[in-house]
Structure formats: C-alpha cells, structure tokens
N, C-alpha and C positions, 0 to 999 in steps of 0.2 A: 431389446430391455430397455426401457423408462422408467425413471423414478415412477410415474401414475399407475405402470402396470406394477413395477416392485410393488407397491403400497396395497393396493385390492391382492395379489398373493399374498403379504405379508399377513394380512387380515385375515387372509382364509373365505374371503367372498366370492358366492357367485356371480363370475366374471365371461365375457369371452371378448377376444380383441380382432378386428376385424382393417384387414390392410387392404389400400384400395393404390392404381397409381395417379397419384398427385401431378394434376397440370402446372408447373413451374410457373406460367402465363396467370394462370385462376388465383386471382385475392378473395375468391367470395369462399374459402374453407368449407365451411361448413354446409355452404347448398352442394357445394362441389360433392362433399361426404354423402349427406344425403340421395345425391343424382347417381353418384356412382357404385353406391353399398347399397339402392332400393328402396328407400326405406323415407317414410313419409317426415317432410321438411319440421313436422313439430313435436318429431321422437327426436330428432338431433339437437345437439343444445350448445351453444358458443362459450365460451369462457370468459368474460371481458372485466379487466380490472379499472378498479373505477378510482378518481381519491377526492376524500370529500374534502369539506370545506377547514375541519380541523388537520387537516394535510396526509390523513392516515391513508391508507389503500384497503380495498375490499375486494372483494369479486362477485360479481354478479353473474350467472349460470340462467340463460335465459333460451328459448329457441330461436333455430336459425333464421326462422319465417316471419319473426319477430324485432320491432328494436326497443331496444331497452329505454325504458322511461328513468331520467336521471333525477325524478321528482321522486319517483318509488322507491329508488337505491336508496338515495338517501334519508327519506323517513324510515327505511328497513334498519339504519344503520344509526339511527337518531342522529342524524345531520340536517343544517340548514339546504347545504349544495352539495354537487357533486359533478364532476367533468371525468370524461375518459382521461385515463393517465398517460403520461407518456408511456415511449416506445420502448424508450430505455430503465423505465423507472419499472413499465411490466418485466422486461428480460432480466433485470437486475436482481428484485424480490421473486420471482417465479424459476428463474432458473431456464426457465421455457423459451423459443426462439415464436415472436407475433406468426399465429396462424398456427401454430402449434403445443397453444396453453394449456395443459393440461389443470382441472381445479383437483387434480390428486398429486399428491407427489411435489408438491411444491418445496422450494427452495426455503420461505419462509413462508411461514402459513399466514394466513390471511383469513379474518369475518368472511364466512362465505354466506351466501343467500340465492336459495336456488328459487328459481319462477317455479307456482304451487302446481303451471299445468302439466310439472314432471310428475305428480302425485294418480296423472290418467292413466297414468300406462307402467305395464308391468315391468318393462326396462325401459331405460331410454340411453341413447348413446352422444357420449361425449370425447373430447379429444385426450388420445390414450399418450401424449407427449412431443406427437410429429406431426409435421404434415402429411397425410396419407393414412394414420392410425386411430382408430377408433375404437374406445371400449366401451361395452353393453355392460350395462348392471342396472341392479333396482335403485330407484329412486330414493328407496330408502337405506340403502346401502353408502349410496354419493352421499347424501344426509349425514349416514354416522360417519365416516370418511372424515367428511373436511368439518366436521362438528358445527353442519352450517342448519340454517333455516329455511323455513320454505317463506315466499311472500310474491306475491302478487307485485311482479317487474315488469312485465311488459307495457309498450303506450299502447293509450285505446282503452285504457279498461274506465 
C-alpha cells in the first residue's frame, strides 16, 4: 500500500492497481511500465517535478512517450522559466523515490498540470508510488484528486 493508492481509495474513485517486476537496471521507468503491462506508451504518464524561476516546485504529468516542454509548464504555472527539480528536492517534497513518484498522495501538495492528451482516454496509468506499481484511473479523477489543470505540456506542439 502506498500513499497514492490510499488517496484513491479514500476518495472512493474507481481505479485498478497494476504490478510488474521492475528491472533494477532500467532507468526508463514509464517506458518499462508500458512494455511490461502491454499498454500503449501514450496512456502511461510520468510524474515530473519542476522548479519554477520563483523557486516553487510544480508537478507535470506527461505521456512517457513524450518530452516535457519547460516553456509550456512555465506558461501553465504563470512563470517565465522552469527547470527539472533536483532529485533531493523531488524526494523530500513528494515523499517518493525517483522512478516511483506518484502524482497522488504526495507529502507536500504541489500545483499539478496534466498534459491535455490525457482526456483522449477513458483511463490512464500513473505511478502508484513505487517502481513496478502503476495505478489506472480516469483522467478526470486524477485532475480532481490533485486539484490539477489540463495544459498542453509536450514538446513539439
């Protein structure tokens, strides 16, 4: 049980937990999840923590098949610039280890932006809070649980 799964259960939203054997040699966590669970990469979303020029951290949830546009996430957050947050900052603020960061049940609630491509699917997959563990839920439920907002976040739009 992880804080992410607990958050979904406590909110009484429909969800499924999917577990797979994580390969410790892999550092492509989302792509590994898509492959091992037999799901299209566009339905598996990675959770990235970004530092804005204000110093604040925000969460960007994007398909594992895409690259996050720093310009777009900064725009979504009303900032001028954004960079990837340092590993220690990510782990301290979310309570999760890199590669298992869930947008749900984070230690410190961060503003969350979800790539708008999520609404193309009835359900999407995000980390449940541990490497090798994914939670499947409706994009609208993810948005509600994170108090998030949809925004075009992928590079090349």
